[in-house]
C-alpha positions in Angstrom: 24.6 28.0 -11.9 21.0 28.2 -10.9 18.6 25.9 -12.9 16.4 29.0 -13.6 19.2 30.4 -15.8 19.4 27.2 -18.0 17.1 26.9 -21.0 16.9 23.1 -21.2 14.8 23.2 -24.4 17.6 25.1 -26.2 20.3 22.6 -25.3 21.6 20.3 -28.1 20.4 16.7 -28.3 22.9 13.9 -28.9 22.9 10.1 -28.9 24.3 8.8 -25.7 25.3 5.1 -25.2 22.9 3.7 -22.6 25.8 1.7 -21.1 27.5 5.0 -20.1 24.5 6.1 -18.0 24.3 5.3 -14.3 21.1 3.3 -13.9 21.6 1.5 -10.6 18.7 3.0 -8.6 20.1 1.9 -5.2 23.4 3.8 -5.5 23.6 5.8 -8.7 20.3 7.4 -9.3 20.2 10.4 -6.9 17.3 12.1 -8.7 15.1 9.0 -9.2 11.5 9.6 -7.9 9.8 6.5 -9.3 9.0 3.3 -7.5 6.8 0.3 -8.4 6.3 1.4 -12.0 5.3 -0.6 -15.1 7.3 0.1 -18.2 4.8 -1.7 -20.5 2.8 1.4 -21.7 6.0 3.4 -22.1 7.7 0.8 -24.2 4.6 0.5 -26.4 4.6 4.3 -26.9 8.2 4.4 -27.9 7.7 1.5 -30.3 4.7 3.3 -31.8 5.8 7.0 -32.0 9.4 7.0 -30.8 11.0 8.8 -27.9 9.3 12.2 -27.9 10.9 13.9 -24.9 14.7 13.4 -24.6 16.0 12.6 -21.1 18.1 15.1 -19.2 21.5 13.9 -17.9 24.1 15.5 -15.6 27.7 14.7 -15.7 28.8 14.7 -12.1 32.2 15.6 -10.6 33.5 12.1 -11.4 32.6 12.4 -15.0 29.7 9.9 -14.6 26.3 10.5 -16.3 23.4 10.7 -13.8 19.8 10.8 -14.9 18.0 14.0 -13.9 14.8 13.5 -16.0 13.8 10.5 -17.9 14.9 7.5 -15.9 12.0 5.3 -17.0 12.4 6.4 -20.6 16.0 5.2 -20.6 15.1 1.9 -18.9 12.4 1.3 -21.5 14.8 2.0 -24.3 17.3 -0.5 -22.7 14.5 -3.1 -22.5 13.8 -2.5 -26.2 17.4 -3.4 -26.9 18.3 0.1 -28.0 22.0 0.9 -27.5 21.7 4.7 -27.4 19.2 7.3 -26.3 18.7 10.8 -27.6 19.4 13.1 -24.6 20.6 16.4 -23.3 23.6 16.6 -21.0 24.4 19.2 -18.3 27.8 19.5 -16.7 28.1 19.6 -12.9 29.1 23.2 -13.3 25.8 23.9 -15.0 23.6 22.6 -12.2 24.2 21.8 -8.5 22.8 18.5 -7.2 20.2 20.3 -5.1 18.9 22.2 -8.2 18.9 19.0 -10.2 16.8 17.3 -7.5 14.3 20.2 -7.4 14.0 20.2 -11.2 13.2 16.5 -11.1 10.7 17.1 -8.4 8.8 19.9 -10.1 8.9 18.1 -13.4 7.3 15.1 -11.9 4.8 17.1 -9.9 3.5 18.7 -13.2 2.8 15.4 -14.8 1.7 12.8 -12.2 0.8 11.8 -8.7 3.2 10.0 -6.4 2.5 6.8 -4.6 3.4 6.6 -0.8 6.9 5.0 -1.4 7.7 7.6 -4.0 6.9 10.3 -1.5 9.1 8.5 1.0 11.9 8.4 -1.5 11.5 12.1 -2.4 11.5 13.2 1.2 14.6 11.1 1.9 16.4 12.7 -1.1 15.3 16.2 -0.1 16.5 15.6 3.5 20.1 15.6 2.2 19.7 19.3 1.2 17.0 20.9 3.4 16.2 21.1 7.1 13.3 19.1 8.7 11.4 22.3 9.2 11.8 23.4 5.6 10.8 19.9 4.4 7.6 20.0 6.5 6.7 23.6 5.7 7.6 23.7 2.0 7.6 20.2 0.5 5.2 18.0 2.4 2.2 20.1 1.2 3.5 19.7 -2.4 3.2 15.9 -1.9 -0.3 16.2 -0.4 0.9 15.6 3.1 0.2 17.6 6.3 3.0 19.5 7.9 3.8 17.0 10.7 7.3 16.2 11.6 6.2 12.8 13.0 4.7 11.9 9.6 7.8 13.0 7.8 9.9 10.7 10.0 7.5 7.9 9.4 8.0 8.2 5.6 11.8 8.3 6.2 11.6 5.1 8.2 9.6 3.3 5.5 12.2 4.2 2.9 15.1 3.2 5.2 13.8 0.1 6.9 11.4 -1.7 4.6 12.5 -4.4 2.2 11.6 -4.0 -1.5 8.6 -6.5 -1.3 7.0 -4.5 1.5 7.8 -1.2 -0.3 6.1 -2.6 -3.5 3.0 -3.6 -1.5 2.8 0.0 -0.1 3.4 1.5 -3.5 0.7 -0.6 -5.1 -1.9 0.1 -2.4 -1.8 -3.6 -1.2 -0.6 -2.5 2.3 -2.3 0.3 4.2 -0.1 3.0 5.7 -1.6 2.1 9.1 -0.5 -1.4 8.5 3.0 -0.2 7.5 3.2 1.8 10.7 2.5 -1.4 12.7 5.1 -3.3 10.8 7.8 -0.6 11.5 7.4 -1.4 15.2 8.6 -5.0 14.7 12.1 -6.4 14.4 13.2 -7.2 10.9 12.7 -11.0 11.2 9.2 -10.7 12.6 8.2 -8.0 10.1 9.3 -10.0 7.1 7.8 -13.2 8.4 4.4 -11.6 9.1 4.3 -9.8 5.8 5.2 -12.9 3.8 2.6 -14.9 5.7 -0.1 -12.4 4.6 1.3 -12.4 1.1 1.4 -16.2 0.8 -2.2 -16.6 2.0 -3.4 -13.8 -0.3 -5.1 -11.7 2.3 -6.8 -8.7 0.8 -5.9 -5.2 2.1 -8.4 -5.0 4.9 -7.8 -8.6 6.0 -4.0 -8.0 5.9 -4.4 -5.0 8.3 -6.7 -6.9 10.7 -4.3 -9.9 10.8 -1.2 -7.7 11.4 -3.0 -5.8 14.2 -4.3 -9.0 15.9 -1.1 -11.0 15.5 1.0 -8.2 17.1 -1.5 -7.9 19.9 -1.5 -11.6 20.6 2.3 -11.7 20.5 2.6 -8.9 23.0 -0.1 -10.3 25.3 1.2 -13.9 25.2 4.9 -13.1 25.2 5.3 -15.2 22.0 7.2 -14.4 18.9 5.4 -13.6 15.6 6.9 -16.7 14.0 5.9 -19.0 16.9 2.4 -17.6 16.9 1.9 -18.1 13.2 3.4 -21.6 13.4 0.8 -22.7 16.0 -0.6 -26.1 15.1 -4.2 -24.7 14.8 -3.0 -22.0 12.3 -0.9 -24.5 10.4 -3.9 -26.9 10.1 -5.8 -24.2 8.3 -2.8 -23.2 6.2 -2.4 -26.8 5.0 -6.1 -27.7 4.7 -6.6 -29.2 1.2 -10.3 -28.6 1.3 -10.1 -24.8 1.4 -8.9 -22.4 -1.3 -6.7 -19.4 -0.4 -9.6 -17.0 0.3 -11.3 -19.5 2.5 -8.0 -20.2 4.4 -7.5 -16.5 4.9 -10.9 -16.0 6.4 -10.6 -19.0 8.6 -7.2 -18.0 9.9 -8.3 -14.5 10.6 -11.4 -15.8 12.4 -9.3 -18.2 14.5 -6.8 -15.5 15.6 -9.6 -13.0 16.1 -11.3 -15.5 18.5 -8.0 -15.9 20.4 -7.6 -12.1 20.7 -11.2 -11.4 21.6 -12.7 -14.5 23.1 -15.6 -12.8 24.8 -16.5 -10.7 21.7 -16.4 -13.8 19.5 -18.7 -15.7 21.9 -21.3 -12.9 21.9 -21.1 -12.5 18.1 -21.7 -16.3 17.7 -24.7 -16.1 20.1 -26.1 -13.2 18.1 -25.7 -15.0 14.8 -27.6 -18.0 16.3 -30.4 -15.7 17.4 -30.5 -14.1 13.9 -30.6 -17.6 12.4 -33.7 -18.4 14.5 -35.6 -15.5 12.9 -36.5 -17.6 9.9 -35.7 -14.9 7.4 -36.4 -15.5 3.6 -33.7 -16.9 1.4 -31.3 -14.1 0.3 -32.0 -11.9 3.3 -29.2 -11.4 5.8 -28.8 -9.3 8.9 -25.3 -8.0 9.5 -24.0 -7.1 12.9 -21.8 -4.1 13.7 -18.0 -4.8 13.4 -16.7 -5.6 16.9 -20.2 -4.8 18.1 -19.3 -1.1 18.1 -22.4 1.0 17.5 -26.0 0.0 17.7 -27.0 -0.2 14.0 -27.4 -3.5 12.2 -27.6 -3.9 8.4 -30.2 -5.7 6.3 -29.0 -7.2 3.0 -31.6 -8.4 0.4 -30.6 -10.3 -2.7 -33.3 -10.4 -5.5 -33.7 -11.1 -9.2 -36.3 -8.6 -10.2 -38.9 -6.2 -8.8 -41.4 -9.0 -8.1 -39.0 -11.0 -6.1 -37.9 -7.9 -4.2 -41.5 -7.1 -3.3 -42.2 -10.6 -2.1 -39.1 -10.7 0.1 -39.9 -7.3 1.6 -43.4 -8.5 2.3 -42.1 -11.6 3.9 -39.8 -9.5 6.1 -42.7 -7.2 7.1 -44.9 -10.2 7.9 -42.2 -11.9 10.0 -43.5 -11.6 13.6 -40.1 -12.9 14.9 -38.6 -9.5 14.1 -40.7 -7.8 16.7 -38.6 -9.7 19.3 -35.3 -8.9 17.7 -34.1 -6.5 20.4 -35.0 -9.0 23.2 -33.1 -11.7 21.3 -30.1 -9.5 21.1 -30.3 -8.9 24.8 -30.4 -12.6 25.5 -27.2 -13.1 23.4 -25.4 -11.0 26.0 -22.9 -8.1 25.9 -19.2 -7.9 25.9 -16.4 -5.6 27.0 -12.7 -6.0 26.2 
């Protein structure tokens, strides 16, 4: 029977033992579309006002109870030590698996946005019922994704190949999708080692991407494994340096590896920084150089306490005759090419 012919709101509600419901998300939750969620707010809501919206269950051909809608609600009830949950139950004759999946999709679309790993999970589940073309044309726009089959396959690979820790980092926005794409190109051991290294050293999202990119390049150029490269004595000396905290270690390791990957660039940048230091700028005034020396625009950063201090610093900058020779100083520092 088509789901459009079923009036869910008119179905009777009954107390169902939670232990009778399939909740193993890896094998027994075919309609689950949530990943990396926090049950805290939901449990607080249930404790305060009760369970407002009963979950929808489907009894499959084996007689087992699958969750169509309300997976997180049932988990929250279980964590609150409730033995039963008020729910509505469909039979497998009432709704085909494909219709149940579509009901779960559209119900979720109406109430929230999906994180990247949830999109990957949804596309994987839909792939069991629809062609690649239909998935790209019909469903990817619903998920806010362009109709590209290569992108569709990328999401499938993330769901299939990533370990749960990497999936969680993607879901929480701690790992950029471009970083995820780089990790997918590695063997499992290298991928896990590189990811755990960035996690242990608490790299932020941008540092993590830079490190992954540079390490993969260095490994390919030098014919070394990821593990061997990250266990290099110079790197380990920074990892184990007791004088540095985690953010300081992360910056130092990234700088070291970046210098190995781009020695000429690093040399020119250091020369430019020396020239900038010779300008005798006021305290709290910094000149920033373009990342990777791409582009010709430099930045000026001024720290000040109030309008008077800002005025004085700007005046000192305007009166600094060294700035007139800034361009020639840069020329003396040299240029670079990869």
